[in-house]
N, C-alpha and C positions, 0 to 999 in steps of 0.2 A: 552329576546328573540329578535333576529334580524328579520327583515322583510323577508330576503331570507330564513331564517330557517323556518319561519311560512309557506311560500309558498311551500317549499320543503316537509314539513310535510303534508300539505294539499294534495299535489299531490300524495305523497306516499300512503296516505289513499284512494286515488281515489275519492276525493270530490271536488265538484265545490265551488266556493266562496259562492254561494247561499246556498248550503247544509251545509257548515260549519257555516255560519251565523245562519241558522235555529237551528243548534245544540247548538250554543253558546247563542241564544236569542238575537242576534243583527241584524242589517241590513247588507245586502250584501255590501253596500257602506262602512260600517265600516271595514269589512275584506279587501275590496279593498284599503281603505286608509292606513291600517296597512301594507299590502304587498307592496304598492308603496311608503312607507315612508312619507305619508302625515300626519300621526298621529302615535304616539308611541303605540307599541303593549302593551296592559295592562299586569300587572304583573300576572294576574290570567290565562292568555292564555296557558302557558306551562303546568300547572296542568291540565287544561281542555283537552288539547290535549292528555295528558297522559292517561286520563280516556277514551277518544275516541279510542286511540290506543289499550288499553287493551280490550275494547269491541269488536274491530275488531278482535283481536287475539282470544278471546273467541269464536266468531262467526265462525272463520275458523277452530277452533279445534272441534266444535260441542259438546258442553257440554251435558252431560246426562240430560234428562228432570228434574230429581229430584233436580239438582243443579241450573238449569237455573231459575232465578227469584225467588229464595227462599225468602219468606216474611221475612223482617227484615235484609236481607243481604245488607251490605253497598256497594253501587256501586259508591260512591263518592258524591260530592255536586251536581253533574249534572247527571241526569238519561239519558244517551245517547240514550237508546232505545225509550224513550218517548218524547224527545226533550223539556224537561221542568225541572225547578228546582225542587228538592225534599228536604223535610225536614228530615234529618237523626238525629235529636236531640233526 
């Protein structure tokens, strides 16, 4: 993923660098470094952005309560709603 693609995706989601960093579990400076090409964007970022985009899409559709957060439902390696890594093993 290129730096400008990361920035465009972040802005499309309406997130600040700080908010995205919190969701990724990294510092705001890391996100800033990626966007300004001071560091390479890690290979896992596109996947994580995909999970965040899916979560935003689900929120805008307003899932019925019985589907939202069903125990055992795989949301990906990153639980966007809780801002922490989850173990889906």
